[in-house]
GUDOZA-493266 format. One record per residue (C-alpha): residue number from 1; residue in three letters; chain; y, x, z. Coordinates in steps of 0.05 Angstrom, whole numbers. Example, Ala and Ser with C-alpha at 12.3 -4.5 7.8 and 13.67 -1.06 7.14 Angstrom:
GUDOZA-493266
   i  aa ch  north   east     up
   1 ala  A    -90    246    156
   2 ser  A    -21    273    143
//
This chain:
GUDOZA-493266
   i  aa ch  north   east     up
   1 met  A      3     -3      8
   2 glu  A     69     33    -11
   3 ser  A    138     11      2
   4 asn  A    202     14    -29
   5 thr  A    226     67     23
   6 ser  A    222    135     23
   7 ala  A    202    142     94
   8 ser  A    134     89     84
   9 gln  A    111    111     12
  10 lys  A     43    128     37
  11 arg  A    -15     82     39
  12 leu  A    -25     59    117
  13 tyr  A    -83     93    122
  14 ser  A    -86     50    192
  15 leu  A    -83    -18    159
  16 asp  A   -157      9    122
  17 ala  A   -178     32    193
  18 leu  A   -158    -38    214
  19 arg  A   -188    -76    167
  20 gly  A   -249    -35    171
  21 phe  A   -253    -50    250
  22 asp  A   -246   -132    228
  23 met  A   -310   -118    182
  24 phe  A   -356    -81    225
  25 trp  A   -365   -130    272
  26 ile  A   -387   -170    213
  27 met  A   -432   -134    176
  28 gly  A   -470   -110    243
  29 gly  A   -428    -94    303
  30 glu  A   -450   -157    337
  31 ala  A   -517   -137    336
  32 leu  A   -506    -72    360
  33 phe  A   -470    -84    422
  34 thr  A   -515   -139    430
  35 gly  A   -579    -99    431
  36 leu  A   -541    -46    483
  37 ala  A   -533   -105    527
  38 thr  A   -602   -114    520
  39 leu  A   -626    -49    527
  40 thr  A   -578    -32    599
  41 gly  A   -565    -86    623
  42 trp  A   -499    -52    642
  43 pro  A   -447   -110    664
  44 val  A   -395    -87    605
  45 phe  A   -440    -82    548
  46 glu  A   -469   -159    571
  47 trp  A   -402   -182    584
  48 trp  A   -378   -157    513
  49 ala  A   -439   -184    475
  50 gly  A   -415   -252    514
  51 gln  A   -354   -242    469
  52 leu  A   -389   -241    406
  53 asp  A   -398   -305    400
  54 his  A   -354   -366    375
  55 val  A   -330   -410    439
  56 glu  A   -352   -489    428
  57 trp  A   -294   -524    424
  58 asp  A   -233   -495    460
  59 gly  A   -218   -425    490
  60 phe  A   -230   -368    459
  61 arg  A   -273   -303    456
  62 phe  A   -256   -242    416
  63 tyr  A   -307   -258    358
  64 asp  A   -256   -326    342
  65 met  A   -206   -263    325
  66 ile  A   -250   -235    261
  67 phe  A   -234   -285    208
  68 pro  A   -146   -298    232
  69 leu  A   -152   -220    248
  70 phe  A   -174   -208    164
  71 leu  A   -118   -263    141
  72 phe  A    -65   -226    181
  73 ile  A    -74   -164    152
  74 ala  A    -70   -193     90
  75 gly  A    -19   -211    107
  76 ile  A      4   -148    118
  77 ser  A     -5   -118     53
  78 phe  A     26   -165     16
  79 pro  A    105   -140     23
  80 tyr  A     72    -72      3
  81 ser  A     36   -101    -65
  82 leu  A     97   -148    -80
  83 ala  A    138    -77    -74
  84 lys  A    104    -38   -115
  85 arg  A     93    -89   -172
  86 arg  A    165   -101   -174
  87 gln  A    177    -36   -183
  88 lys  A    139    -21   -230
  89 gly  A    168    -79   -270
  90 glu  A    124   -133   -262
  91 ala  A    151   -212   -277
  92 asp  A    154   -253   -219
  93 ala  A    111   -311   -265
  94 leu  A     59   -257   -277
  95 ile  A     63   -247   -202
  96 tyr  A     54   -319   -191
  97 arg  A     -3   -330   -227
  98 his  A    -39   -268   -199
  99 ile  A    -11   -301   -130
 100 ile  A    -49   -370   -154
 101 phe  A   -109   -337   -196
 102 arg  A   -135   -303   -122
 103 gly  A   -125   -354    -79
 104 leu  A   -163   -411   -128
 105 ile  A   -218   -357   -148
 106 leu  A   -227   -346    -75
 107 val  A   -231   -416    -54
 108 leu  A   -287   -414   -115
 109 leu  A   -329   -345    -80
 110 gly  A   -321   -385     -7
 111 ile  A   -359   -447    -43
 112 val  A   -413   -411    -84
 113 tyr  A   -426   -370    -24
 114 asn  A   -432   -436     21
 115 asn  A   -484   -458    -30
 116 gly  A   -509   -406    -69
 117 ile  A   -522   -424   -150
 118 arg  A   -547   -500   -136
 119 phe  A   -512   -559   -166
 120 asp  A   -533   -604   -103
 121 phe  A   -454   -624   -106
 122 glu  A   -478   -682    -53
 123 asn  A   -486   -640      4
 124 met  A   -440   -580    -20
 125 arg  A   -405   -550     36
 126 tyr  A   -338   -538      2
 127 gly  A   -298   -505     66
 128 ser  A   -294   -443     73
 129 val  A   -278   -372    105
 130 leu  A   -256   -346     45
 131 gly  A   -232   -406     21
 132 arg  A   -185   -406     77
 133 ile  A   -160   -340     66
 134 gly  A   -152   -351     -4
 135 leu  A   -103   -421     12
 136 ala  A    -72   -388     73
 137 trp  A    -51   -325     29
 138 met  A    -29   -362    -36
 139 phe  A     17   -413     -5
 140 ala  A     40   -354     51
 141 ala  A     54   -312     -9
 142 leu  A     89   -371    -48
 143 ile  A    136   -382     10
 144 tyr  A    148   -309     19
 145 met  A    169   -300    -52
 146 asn  A    217   -360    -55
 147 ala  A    251   -358     18
 148 gly  A    302   -315     54
 149 arg  A    285   -280    120
 150 lys  A    306   -337    154
 151 phe  A    276   -392    116
 152 arg  A    205   -359    128
 153 ile  A    210   -360    202
 154 leu  A    233   -427    187
 155 trp  A    174   -446    153
 156 phe  A    126   -412    203
 157 ser  A    157   -443    257
 158 leu  A    162   -518    218
 159 leu  A     89   -514    201
 160 leu  A     62   -495    273
 161 ile  A    104   -539    304
 162 gly  A    101   -593    261
 163 tyr  A     19   -587    259
 164 trp  A     16   -601    330
 165 leu  A     62   -662    331
 166 leu  A     19   -692    275
 167 leu  A    -52   -685    306
 168 leu  A    -11   -700    380
 169 leu  A     19   -772    356
 170 phe  A    -33   -797    302
 171 pro  A   -104   -784    337
 172 ala  A   -164   -816    297
 173 his  A   -200   -874    330
 174 asp  A   -249   -879    271
 175 leu  A   -307   -846    324
 176 gly  A   -280   -885    377
 177 ala  A   -248   -817    407
 178 thr  A   -190   -812    455
 179 asp  A   -173   -742    455
 180 pro  A   -114   -722    401
 181 phe  A   -148   -651    409
 182 ser  A   -221   -661    411
 183 gln  A   -271   -657    351
 184 glu  A   -279   -729    341
 185 gly  A   -208   -755    351
 186 asn  A   -170   -695    323
 187 leu  A   -117   -720    256
 188 ala  A   -144   -648    211
 189 ser  A   -224   -677    228
 190 tyr  A   -212   -742    211
 191 ile  A   -164   -724    146
 192 asp  A   -221   -684    115
 193 arg  A   -272   -742    135
 194 leu  A   -229   -782     84
 195 leu  A   -214   -723     32
 196 met  A   -260   -670     32
 197 pro  A   -330   -676    -23
 198 gly  A   -397   -659     -2
 199 lys  A   -410   -647     78
 200 leu  A   -376   -614    127
 201 tyr  A   -403   -567    164
 202 arg  A   -404   -598    239
 203 gly  A   -418   -666    214
 204 asn  A   -347   -698    224
 205 his  A   -307   -631    229
 206 asp  A   -299   -568    186
 207 pro  A   -281   -511    216
 208 glu  A   -248   -484    149
 209 gly  A   -234   -562    132
 210 leu  A   -171   -580     91
 211 phe  A   -113   -595    140
 212 ser  A   -127   -539    187
 213 thr  A   -103   -502    131
 214 ile  A    -34   -511    145
 215 pro  A    -30   -473    213
 216 ala  A    -63   -411    177
 217 ile  A    -13   -407    129
 218 ser  A     39   -380    186
 219 thr  A    -24   -336    210
 220 ala  A    -11   -295    141
 221 leu  A     56   -305    143
 222 leu  A     64   -268    208
 223 gly  A     22   -211    176
 224 met  A     74   -219    124
 225 phe  A    140   -219    169
 226 thr  A     97   -150    209
 227 gly  A     88   -122    136
 228 glu  A    163   -133    113
 229 phe  A    180    -99    182
 230 met  A    136    -34    171
 231 met  A    172    -30    104
 232 ser  A    241    -37    133
 233 glu  A    284     21    142
 234 tyr  A    288     -3    221
 235 leu  A    271     50    262
 236 ser  A    233     88    202
 237 asp  A    254    158    232
 238 lys  A    235    138    304
 239 pro  A    170    117    297
 240 leu  A    148    116    372
 241 lys  A    203     62    376
 242 lys  A    174     17    328
 243 val  A    102     17    349
 244 ile  A    142    -11    428
 245 ser  A    176    -62    380
 246 leu  A    111    -91    355
 247 val  A     79    -84    425
 248 met  A    138   -122    463
 249 ala  A    133   -172    401
 250 gly  A     53   -182    402
 251 ile  A     67   -192    482
 252 ile  A    113   -247    465
 253 phe  A     63   -276    428
 254 ile  A     13   -279    476
 255 leu  A     58   -308    515
 256 ile  A     80   -364    466
 257 gly  A      9   -376    461
 258 ser  A    -20   -380    526
 259 ile  A     39   -430    540
 260 trp  A     19   -466    495
 261 asn  A    -43   -478    511
 262 leu  A    -27   -524    576
 263 phe  A      0   -568    509
 264 phe  A    -55   -548    458
 265 pro  A   -101   -514    475
 266 ile  A   -119   -454    439
 267 asn  A   -173   -471    390
 268 lys  A   -203   -439    329
 269 asn  A   -245   -494    295
 270 ile  A   -178   -538    294
 271 trp  A   -129   -468    288
 272 ser  A    -73   -502    333
 273 ser  A    -11   -478    331
 274 ser  A    -26   -443    410
 275 phe  A    -83   -403    377
 276 val  A    -37   -377    311
 277 cys  A      6   -345    361
 278 tyr  A    -40   -314    419
 279 val  A    -83   -289    359
 280 gly  A    -30   -268    319
 281 gly  A      0   -236    391
 282 leu  A    -65   -196    396
 283 ser  A    -67   -185    325
 284 ile  A     -2   -142    321
 285 leu  A    -18   -110    389
 286 leu  A    -89    -86    351
 287 phe  A    -43    -56    291
 288 ser  A     -1    -23    328
 289 leu  A    -51     13    369
 290 phe  A    -85     30    295
 291 tyr  A    -13     51    277
 292 leu  A     -1     93    330
 293 ile  A    -67    135    340
 294 ile  A    -85    135    257
 295 asp  A    -12    143    230
 296 val  A     39    158    275
 297 met  A    -12    220    316
 298 gln  A    -49    233    258
 299 tyr  A   -115    217    294
 300 arg  A   -153    204    233
 301 lys  A   -227    225    223
 302 trp  A   -251    177    270
 303 ala  A   -222    129    228
 304 phe  A   -257    145    165
 305 phe  A   -325    102    183
 306 phe  A   -274     44    188
 307 val  A   -236     71    127
 308 val  A   -295     60     78
 309 ile  A   -315     -9    108
 310 gly  A   -245    -31    100
 311 leu  A   -234    -17     28
 312 asn  A   -288    -63      9
 313 pro  A   -291   -114     53
 314 ile  A   -299   -181      3
 315 thr  A   -360   -135    -20
 316 ile  A   -389   -125     50
 317 tyr  A   -378   -201     62
 318 leu  A   -412   -224     -2
 319 thr  A   -465   -171      0
 320 asn  A   -493   -194     75
 321 arg  A   -504   -267     39
 322 ile  A   -530   -242    -25
 323 ile  A   -575   -191     -2
 324 asn  A   -628   -182     59
 325 phe  A   -612   -119    103
 326 ser  A   -669   -142    151
 327 asn  A   -718   -123    101
 328 ala  A   -684    -60     84
 329 asn  A   -683    -45    155
 330 lys  A   -747    -55    172
 331 phe  A   -771    -16    114
 332 phe  A   -733     46    138
 333 phe  A   -737     37    211
 334 lys  A   -787     -5    229
 335 gly  A   -839     56    248
 336 ile  A   -788     90    285
 337 thr  A   -771     25    332
 338 asp  A   -848      3    337
 339 leu  A   -852     70    374
 340 leu  A   -804     47    419
 341 pro  A   -802      7    475
 342 glu  A   -783    -70    464
 343 thr  A   -724    -63    498
 344 trp  A   -701    -21    446
 345 ala  A   -720    -71    382
 346 pro  A   -644   -100    383
 347 leu  A   -604    -38    396
 348 met  A   -647    -12    325
 349 asn  A   -642    -69    294
 350 gly  A   -572    -69    299
 351 leu  A   -560      5    287
 352 gly  A   -602     -6    219
 353 ile  A   -574    -57    198
 354 thr  A   -497    -21    207
 355 ala  A   -526     40    176
 356 ile  A   -555      9    114
 357 gly  A   -489    -38    105
 358 trp  A   -444     35    110
 359 val  A   -481     74     68
 360 phe  A   -480     17     13
 361 leu  A   -404     21     17
 362 tyr  A   -397     96     20
 363 ile  A   -439    104    -39
 364 leu  A   -387     47    -69
 365 tyr  A   -333     90    -45
 366 lys  A   -354    154    -71
 367 lys  A   -361    125   -135
 368 lys  A   -287     97   -129
 369 ile  A   -316     19   -139
 370 phe  A   -279    -31   -100
 371 leu  A   -286   -103   -114
 372 lys  A   -205   -123   -113
 373 ile  A   -189   -198   -127
//
């Protein structure tokens, strides 16, 4: 990613590393740390293993952050790519075409990911992680390109406040619920039940439905605000103060999300406004930590493991669905696993799947093969 300022022409290595850190948990990190908890029984690993699963409805665990963090990172990248395209003299019409194409192709890939190459349209699930990323990023990018800074902030705020008020004031009564933020009673699920074809993930609710894409746009916008801040001349010669500014912003958003949680529960399933603020604050803190260590302090070698993952995130996400890494893991590591006590099996499974996935991505990295949309 490149900027329009001489101080920030270098690619943000920390952003690639953070993206890889995010995808690491999907490609094997979850199984790895669950295996450590099983093997050692140490409280710290057992606590962390408990964080590697989604909450049922209200509340927050680390695993609920994987998805919005990726969308936030995609948002950070956009101001850089936009500046690069404009520096090359690319017309806005071509940029708009790319934005819309990218958004829609991710929706299509999400449908394929969920259902494979099947034609059972009645039972297809159309909501998807990739679809949510595509649509939320697309609309956020269009807002970013067509609104000044003040109006971008206004859009960000109105999307969150408007979503909250709509759910609060117009609960769904078709399933007999009274709580406007429950699975049965929230407006977002009701609209999805009316409008979305095929099947919903939970029968009466889909966590990647259409209506809850509205607040997800703000998640992408928050990333774009962060990217714009990183590109700006402000404190460009004082990176430590820039990090402090990011940390303060992260803490403020966490506080806003925590307070809002009292009135609108933190909830990934409906992508509540409090969830956007709380996870957005955590995402800013994580980014500031990676930026401080990698780009400011120049401790970069340790991050190469994550960078290899972060340069091909869509590839590993789709590959995990298409290729059975478990079979490859058994082929390469089952003999070693069988020699060890049974309690080692979950850890060896996590190590094997992670290693195979990483080597696969490393080969692509060395061949300079990157799936970009």
